[in-house]
DRENPA-3360 file (N, C-alpha, C; in nm, 2 decimals, always signed):
BEGIN
1 = XXXXXXXX = +10.43/+13.03/+7.89/+10.36/+12.95/+7.96/+10.41/+13.00/+8.09 ~ +10.31/+12.98/+8.19/+10.33/+13.01/+8.32/+10.31/+12.89/+8.41 ~ +10.39/+12.87/+8.49/+10.37/+12.74/+8.59/+10.35/+12.83/+8.74 ~ +10.25/+12.75/+8.80/+10.20/+12.79/+8.95/+10.22/+12.70/+9.04 ~ +10.26/+12.75/+9.16/+10.27/+12.63/+9.26/+10.24/+12.69/+9.38 ~ +10.14/+12.61/+9.44/+10.05/+12.65/+9.55/+10.11/+12.59/+9.70 ~ +10.11/+12.66/+9.79/+10.13/+12.59/+9.90/+10.04/+12.64/+10.02 ~ +10.03/+12.61/+10.13/+9.99/+12.63/+10.27/+9.85/+12.57/+10.31;
9 = XXXXXXXX = +9.79/+12.48/+10.21/+9.68/+12.43/+10.28/+9.68/+12.34/+10.39 ~ +9.57/+12.28/+10.47/+9.59/+12.21/+10.55/+9.43/+12.18/+10.62 ~ +9.45/+12.11/+10.75/+9.32/+12.10/+10.82/+9.34/+12.20/+10.93 ~ +9.23/+12.27/+10.97/+9.23/+12.39/+11.08/+9.06/+12.37/+11.11 ~ +9.07/+12.40/+11.26/+8.93/+12.40/+11.32/+8.86/+12.53/+11.28 ~ +8.72/+12.50/+11.29/+8.65/+12.64/+11.26/+8.66/+12.76/+11.33 ~ +8.68/+12.88/+11.28/+8.73/+12.99/+11.35/+8.89/+13.04/+11.34 ~ +8.93/+12.93/+11.27/+9.10/+12.93/+11.27/+9.14/+13.01/+11.12;
17 = XXXXXXXX = +9.28/+12.99/+11.12/+9.31/+13.06/+11.00/+9.43/+12.99/+10.91 ~ +9.44/+13.04/+10.80/+9.54/+12.97/+10.73/+9.58/+13.08/+10.61 ~ +9.71/+13.06/+10.56/+9.75/+13.15/+10.47/+9.78/+13.05/+10.34 ~ +9.73/+13.10/+10.21/+9.79/+13.01/+10.12/+9.87/+13.10/+10.03 ~ +9.98/+13.04/+9.95/+10.07/+13.13/+9.87/+10.08/+13.05/+9.73 ~ +10.13/+13.14/+9.66/+10.13/+13.07/+9.50/+10.22/+13.16/+9.43 ~ +10.35/+13.08/+9.37/+10.46/+13.13/+9.31/+10.44/+13.12/+9.18 ~ +10.44/+13.24/+9.07/+10.44/+13.20/+8.94/+10.61/+13.21/+8.90;
25 = XXXXXXXX = +10.59/+13.14/+8.79/+10.75/+13.11/+8.71/+10.72/+13.10/+8.56 ~ +10.77/+13.16/+8.46/+10.79/+13.16/+8.33/+10.78/+13.27/+8.28 ~ +10.69/+13.26/+8.19/+10.65/+13.40/+8.08/+10.54/+13.51/+8.15 ~ +10.59/+13.57/+8.23/+10.49/+13.62/+8.31/+10.51/+13.77/+8.26 ~ +10.37/+13.83/+8.21/+10.36/+13.94/+8.19/+10.35/+14.06/+8.28 ~ +10.37/+14.17/+8.25/+10.36/+14.28/+8.34/+10.23/+14.32/+8.39 ~ +10.14/+14.30/+8.29/+10.01/+14.34/+8.33/+9.93/+14.18/+8.34 ~ +9.89/+14.15/+8.47/+9.80/+14.01/+8.46/+9.72/+14.02/+8.54;
33 = XXXXXXXX = +9.63/+13.92/+8.61/+9.57/+13.90/+8.72/+9.58/+13.77/+8.73 ~ +9.59/+13.76/+8.90/+9.62/+13.63/+8.95/+9.50/+13.64/+9.05 ~ +9.44/+13.50/+9.07/+9.33/+13.48/+9.15/+9.33/+13.34/+9.22 ~ +9.25/+13.33/+9.33/+9.22/+13.19/+9.40/+9.08/+13.17/+9.35 ~ +9.08/+13.04/+9.33/+8.96/+12.98/+9.30/+8.92/+12.86/+9.40 ~ +8.81/+12.79/+9.42/+8.81/+12.70/+9.51/+8.68/+12.59/+9.44 ~ +8.71/+12.45/+9.46/+8.62/+12.36/+9.43/+8.60/+12.27/+9.53 ~ +8.45/+12.26/+9.57/+8.42/+12.16/+9.69/+8.39/+12.05/+9.59;
41 = XXXXXXXX = +8.38/+11.94/+9.66/+8.34/+11.79/+9.64/+8.18/+11.83/+9.58 ~ +8.16/+11.79/+9.46/+8.05/+11.78/+9.36/+7.98/+11.91/+9.34 ~ +8.10/+12.03/+9.33/+8.06/+12.16/+9.34/+8.11/+12.21/+9.20 ~ +8.10/+12.31/+9.13/+8.17/+12.38/+9.03/+8.27/+12.47/+9.09 ~ +8.37/+12.49/+9.03/+8.48/+12.56/+9.07/+8.42/+12.72/+9.05 ~ +8.50/+12.79/+9.17/+8.42/+12.93/+9.19/+8.55/+13.03/+9.22 ~ +8.52/+13.14/+9.18/+8.61/+13.25/+9.22/+8.59/+13.29/+9.36 ~ +8.73/+13.29/+9.43/+8.73/+13.34/+9.55/+8.78/+13.49/+9.57;
49 = XXXXXXXX = +8.88/+13.50/+9.51/+8.95/+13.66/+9.51/+9.02/+13.67/+9.39 ~ +9.04/+13.80/+9.34/+9.15/+13.82/+9.24/+9.22/+13.96/+9.27 ~ +9.32/+13.97/+9.21/+9.41/+14.09/+9.24/+9.47/+14.13/+9.11 ~ +9.47/+14.20/+9.06/+9.57/+14.26/+8.93/+9.69/+14.33/+8.97 ~ +9.78/+14.31/+8.86/+9.90/+14.38/+8.86/+9.90/+14.51/+8.91 ~ +9.80/+14.58/+8.89/+9.78/+14.73/+8.92/+9.75/+14.79/+9.05 ~ +9.72/+14.65/+9.13/+9.69/+14.68/+9.27/+9.52/+14.65/+9.28 ~ +9.44/+14.65/+9.21/+9.32/+14.60/+9.26/+9.25/+14.47/+9.29;
57 = XXXXXXXX = +9.19/+14.45/+9.36/+9.13/+14.35/+9.41/+8.97/+14.32/+9.41 ~ +8.94/+14.21/+9.42/+8.79/+14.17/+9.44/+8.77/+14.05/+9.50 ~ +8.65/+14.04/+9.55/+8.63/+13.93/+9.65/+8.48/+13.85/+9.62 ~ +8.49/+13.74/+9.63/+8.33/+13.71/+9.65/+8.27/+13.73/+9.77 ~ +8.13/+13.74/+9.75/+8.05/+13.80/+9.87/+8.07/+13.72/+10.01 ~ +8.08/+13.59/+10.00/+8.10/+13.49/+10.10/+8.22/+13.48/+10.17 ~ +8.32/+13.56/+10.12/+8.46/+13.56/+10.18/+8.49/+13.72/+10.22 ~ +8.38/+13.80/+10.18/+8.42/+13.93/+10.20/+8.45/+13.95/+10.39;
65 = XXXXXXXX = +8.55/+14.05/+10.42/+8.56/+14.05/+10.55/+8.65/+13.94/+10.63 ~ +8.66/+13.84/+10.58/+8.73/+13.73/+10.62/+8.85/+13.65/+10.55 ~ +8.85/+13.69/+10.43/+8.99/+13.67/+10.35/+9.05/+13.80/+10.28 ~ +9.18/+13.80/+10.26/+9.25/+13.90/+10.23/+9.33/+13.84/+10.12 ~ +9.35/+13.91/+10.00/+9.43/+13.86/+9.89/+9.55/+13.96/+9.87 ~ +9.65/+13.92/+9.86/+9.77/+14.02/+9.86/+9.85/+13.97/+9.73 ~ +9.94/+14.06/+9.68/+10.04/+14.03/+9.59/+10.18/+14.07/+9.61 ~ +10.29/+14.01/+9.56/+10.42/+14.06/+9.59/+10.48/+14.06/+9.44;
73 = XXXXXXXX = +10.45/+14.15/+9.37/+10.49/+14.15/+9.23/+10.65/+14.11/+9.19 ~ +10.73/+14.16/+9.30/+10.87/+14.14/+9.27/+10.91/+14.00/+9.28 ~ +10.82/+13.92/+9.37/+10.84/+13.77/+9.39/+10.73/+13.70/+9.30 ~ +10.66/+13.76/+9.20/+10.57/+13.68/+9.12/+10.47/+13.61/+9.21 ~ +10.43/+13.66/+9.32/+10.35/+13.57/+9.40/+10.22/+13.62/+9.45 ~ +10.11/+13.54/+9.49/+9.99/+13.58/+9.55/+9.97/+13.52/+9.65 ~ +9.90/+13.58/+9.76/+9.88/+13.51/+9.88/+9.71/+13.53/+9.94 ~ +9.67/+13.44/+9.99/+9.52/+13.44/+10.04/+9.52/+13.42/+10.20;
81 = XXXXXXXX = +9.50/+13.50/+10.25/+9.48/+13.50/+10.42/+9.35/+13.46/+10.45 ~ +9.32/+13.39/+10.50/+9.20/+13.33/+10.53/+9.16/+13.33/+10.69 ~ +9.09/+13.38/+10.73/+9.03/+13.39/+10.86/+8.91/+13.38/+10.91 ~ +8.88/+13.33/+11.02/+8.74/+13.29/+11.05/+8.65/+13.19/+10.97 ~ +8.76/+13.07/+10.95/+8.72/+12.98/+10.87/+8.61/+12.91/+10.91 ~ +8.53/+12.87/+10.82/+8.40/+12.81/+10.83/+8.41/+12.67/+10.78 ~ +8.31/+12.56/+10.81/+8.35/+12.42/+10.74/+8.31/+12.43/+10.60 ~ +8.21/+12.53/+10.55/+8.16/+12.53/+10.41/+8.30/+12.60/+10.35;
89 = XXXXXXXX = +8.41/+12.64/+10.38/+8.52/+12.69/+10.33/+8.60/+12.59/+10.29 ~ +8.54/+12.43/+10.33/+8.64/+12.33/+10.28/+8.67/+12.32/+10.14 ~ +8.76/+12.29/+10.06/+8.75/+12.29/+9.92/+8.92/+12.27/+9.90 ~ +8.93/+12.24/+9.76/+9.07/+12.26/+9.70/+9.06/+12.37/+9.66 ~ +9.18/+12.45/+9.66/+9.21/+12.59/+9.62/+9.30/+12.58/+9.54 ~ +9.26/+12.69/+9.43/+9.35/+12.68/+9.29/+9.39/+12.83/+9.27 ~ +9.53/+12.83/+9.25/+9.57/+12.96/+9.23/+9.56/+12.97/+9.06 ~ +9.51/+13.10/+9.00/+9.51/+13.10/+8.86/+9.59/+13.24/+8.81;
97 = XXXXXXXX = +9.65/+13.25/+8.71/+9.72/+13.33/+8.62/+9.65/+13.36/+8.49 ~ +9.61/+13.50/+8.48/+9.57/+13.55/+8.35/+9.65/+13.66/+8.29 ~ +9.69/+13.65/+8.17/+9.76/+13.73/+8.12/+9.72/+13.73/+7.96 ~ +9.80/+13.82/+7.89/+9.76/+13.84/+7.74/+9.80/+13.71/+7.65 ~ +9.88/+13.63/+7.71/+9.95/+13.52/+7.66/+9.85/+13.40/+7.72 ~ +9.75/+13.41/+7.76/+9.67/+13.28/+7.81/+9.66/+13.26/+7.97 ~ +9.61/+13.15/+8.02/+9.56/+13.13/+8.17/+9.65/+12.99/+8.17 ~ +9.68/+13.01/+8.30/+9.73/+12.89/+8.38/+9.69/+12.87/+8.51;
105 = XXXXXXXX = +9.68/+12.73/+8.56/+9.62/+12.70/+8.68/+9.73/+12.62/+8.78 ~ +9.74/+12.63/+8.90/+9.80/+12.56/+8.97/+9.74/+12.40/+8.99 ~ +9.83/+12.32/+9.12/+9.77/+12.19/+9.10/+9.68/+12.20/+9.20 ~ +9.65/+12.29/+9.28/+9.54/+12.29/+9.39/+9.62/+12.25/+9.55 ~ +9.57/+12.31/+9.62/+9.58/+12.28/+9.75/+9.45/+12.25/+9.86 ~ +9.46/+12.15/+9.93/+9.34/+12.12/+10.00/+9.34/+12.21/+10.11 ~ +9.22/+12.26/+10.17/+9.18/+12.31/+10.28/+9.08/+12.25/+10.33 ~ +9.09/+12.21/+10.46/+8.98/+12.13/+10.54/+8.96/+12.21/+10.67;
113 = XXX = +8.79/+12.25/+10.68/+8.78/+12.33/+10.80/+8.69/+12.22/+10.89 ~ +8.75/+12.14/+11.00/+8.66/+12.07/+11.06/+8.72/+12.05/+11.19 ~ +8.62/+12.02/+11.29/+8.68/+12.02/+11.45/+8.70/+11.87/+11.47;
% end
């Protein structure tokens, strides 16, 4: 079992930046994928970005060029740097871990983009 703890959400004005962090603990496998998802009110949860333990990354089209995912494998952590934030980025952001043993979710952190 893997536990995930997110931090870094908050209220920011349009055009601003936030950095989300997620730290994993527990039975972490060497080969895994850590991702960020988001869910806005009334909408389905959607993938924002993912990063593999091997260093590959992938992004949803709507965040390319604005968001950057990174990992620190020594700290079992994943980060999401969000720049040029828009009101439509408002959502609860969830950290996700996927390994051969299964999938885990964090509790979510609220990001609100508003003036």
